[in-house]
C-alpha positions as CSV (number, residue, x, y, z in Angstrom):
1,M,95.2,128.3,101.8
2,R,97.5,130.5,99.7
3,A,98.5,129.4,96.2
4,S,102.1,129.7,97.3
5,F,101.9,127.4,100.3
6,L,100.0,124.7,98.2
7,Q,102.5,125.3,95.4
8,A,105.4,124.5,97.9
9,K,103.5,121.6,99.3
10,H,103.1,120.1,95.8
11,A,106.7,120.6,95.0
12,A,107.6,119.0,98.2
13,G,105.5,116.0,97.3
14,L,106.7,112.6,96.1
15,G,105.8,110.8,93.2
16,W,104.4,107.2,93.5
17,E,107.9,105.5,93.5
18,A,109.5,107.6,95.7
19,Y,106.6,107.7,98.1
20,L,106.7,103.8,98.3
21,A,110.4,104.0,98.8
22,T,109.8,105.6,102.1
23,D,108.4,102.2,103.7
24,P,109.7,99.3,101.4
25,Q,108.0,96.9,103.7
26,R,104.5,98.0,102.6
27,A,105.5,99.2,99.1
28,A,104.8,95.8,97.2
29,T,101.1,95.5,98.6
30,W,100.5,99.2,97.4
31,R,102.1,98.3,93.9
32,A,99.9,95.4,93.5
33,R,96.9,97.4,94.2
34,V,97.6,99.8,91.4
35,A,97.8,96.9,89.0
36,R,94.4,95.5,90.1
37,A,92.5,98.7,90.2
38,P,89.0,98.3,88.3
39,I,89.5,101.4,85.9
40,T,86.8,100.6,83.0
41,D,87.8,101.5,79.3
42,A,84.8,104.2,79.5
43,Q,86.6,105.6,82.6
44,R,89.9,105.7,80.7
45,T,88.4,107.5,77.9
46,L,86.8,110.1,80.1
47,L,90.0,110.5,82.1
48,A,92.0,110.8,78.9
49,S,89.8,113.5,77.6
50,F,90.5,116.0,80.5
51,T,92.0,119.3,79.3
52,R,93.0,121.3,82.2
53,R,96.0,120.3,84.4
54,S,95.1,119.5,87.8
55,P,97.8,119.2,90.5
56,M,96.6,117.0,93.3
57,I,98.0,116.4,96.7
58,C,97.5,113.3,98.6
59,L,98.1,113.7,102.3
60,S,98.4,110.1,103.6
61,G,100.5,107.6,105.6
62,M,102.1,104.3,104.5
63,W,100.9,103.0,107.8
64,C,97.4,103.7,107.2
65,G,94.9,100.9,106.2
66,D,92.6,103.2,104.3
67,C,95.6,104.9,102.5
68,A,96.7,101.2,101.4
69,T,93.5,100.7,99.8
70,Q,92.8,104.2,98.2
71,C,96.1,105.8,97.3
72,P,96.7,102.9,94.7
73,L,93.4,103.7,93.2
74,L,94.2,107.4,93.0
75,Q,97.6,106.5,91.5
76,A,95.8,104.2,88.9
77,I,93.5,107.1,88.0
78,A,96.5,109.4,87.8
79,L,98.1,107.1,85.4
80,A,95.1,107.1,83.3
81,C,95.1,110.7,83.1
82,P,98.0,112.6,81.9
83,M,96.6,116.0,83.0
84,I,96.4,114.9,86.9
85,D,99.8,115.7,88.6
86,L,99.4,113.5,91.7
87,V,102.0,113.8,94.6
88,F,102.0,112.0,98.0
89,L,103.0,113.7,101.4
90,D,103.3,112.0,104.6
91,R,100.8,113.6,107.0
92,D,103.0,113.3,110.0
93,E,105.9,115.3,108.1
94,H,103.5,117.8,106.9
95,M,101.4,118.8,109.9
96,D,101.2,122.3,108.7
97,L,99.0,121.2,105.7
98,A,97.4,118.6,107.9
99,E,96.2,121.3,110.4
100,E,95.1,123.3,107.4
101,V,92.6,120.4,106.2
102,R,91.4,118.8,109.4
103,I,88.0,117.1,108.8
104,A,85.7,117.1,111.7
105,A,88.5,118.5,113.9
106,G,90.7,115.4,112.9
107,H,93.8,114.7,110.7
108,R,92.2,112.3,108.6
109,V,94.1,110.2,105.8
110,P,93.9,109.9,103.0
111,T,93.2,113.5,102.2
112,V,93.1,114.8,98.5
113,L,93.6,118.4,97.6
114,W,92.8,119.3,93.8
115,L,94.3,122.5,92.7
116,T,94.4,124.8,89.6
117,E,97.3,124.9,87.5
118,E,98.4,128.0,89.5
119,Y,97.9,125.9,92.5
120,E,94.9,127.6,93.9
121,F,92.5,125.5,96.0
122,V,89.7,123.8,94.3
123,H,88.4,120.9,95.9
124,L,89.1,118.5,99.1
125,L,88.0,115.0,99.9
126,G,89.0,113.0,102.8
127,D,89.4,110.4,104.2
128,R,86.7,107.9,102.6
129,T,84.4,108.1,99.5
130,L,80.6,107.7,100.2
131,S,80.5,103.9,99.4
132,R,83.3,103.4,102.0
133,Y,81.6,105.1,104.6
134,R,78.4,103.3,103.9
135,A,80.2,100.0,104.1
136,M,81.8,101.1,107.5
137,A,78.3,102.0,108.6
138,R,76.7,98.7,107.9
139,T,79.6,96.7,109.7
140,Q,79.9,99.4,112.5
141,L,76.7,100.4,113.5
142,G,75.1,97.1,113.9
143,A,71.4,96.1,114.2
144,A,70.7,98.9,116.6
145,C,71.2,101.5,113.9
146,P,69.9,100.2,110.8
147,V,71.3,101.9,107.7
148,P,68.4,101.2,105.1
149,F,69.8,103.8,102.7
150,A,73.1,102.4,102.6
151,E,73.0,99.5,100.0
152,A,76.1,97.6,99.5
153,P,77.5,97.9,96.0
154,S,78.2,94.6,94.1
155,D,81.9,95.6,93.7
156,E,82.8,98.1,96.5
157,N,86.3,98.8,95.0
158,A,85.0,99.5,91.4
159,T,82.4,101.8,93.2
160,V,85.3,103.5,95.3
161,V,87.3,104.1,91.9
162,A,84.2,105.5,90.2
163,E,83.5,108.0,93.3
164,W,87.2,109.0,92.9
165,I,87.0,109.4,89.2
166,G,83.6,111.3,89.6
167,E,85.5,113.8,91.9
168,C,88.4,114.2,89.4
169,E,85.7,115.0,86.8
170,R,83.9,117.3,89.1
171,V,87.1,119.2,89.5
172,Q,87.7,119.2,85.7
173,W,84.2,120.8,84.9
174,I,85.1,123.5,87.6
175,L,88.3,124.2,85.8
176,R,87.0,124.1,82.4
177,L,84.2,126.2,83.1
178,S,86.0,128.9,85.2
179,Q,85.6,132.2,83.4
180,R,89.1,133.1,84.4
181,L,90.8,130.0,83.1
182,R,88.7,130.1,79.8
183,E,89.9,133.6,79.3
184,L,93.6,132.6,80.0
185,H,93.4,129.5,77.7
186,G,91.2,131.2,75.0
187,D,88.5,128.6,75.1
């Protein structure tokens, strides 16, 4: 994906409140989930330590159950990290981007794209974190297909937050260790 395309998509993205305003009936639930996001003090310290600006695009849908669970967590992470510039795009309104980031030949949501400060593609994760997939496997695959490696976390919500933060940290290290960006920033 070209940086100019991603920059235009980021510019078209909506901030949290503007995105929620697109579906006022669902907005209250999403807002409440941000306030309850289980971000620890150690995680806040880590997020506050990031030094590279990282635009993020979350391709989602207000109608999506996974989005209603995970997008508020992403917003809480962005609120704790001034270097994350998170915007939201409705998947159905931005099918050109959805086509570019199909996962297993499907239009999954939420799908998050991390970019450099120049809007170059860095990383993508969609539509669920590993612990969320493990939880789904436990409930959907049933006894006929045991999942012995997929232990249930004691607090799945906190685990999902930690996994999203881990992805943000991973991107931050990619950006911090990029020779090109180190030369650009003189560090």
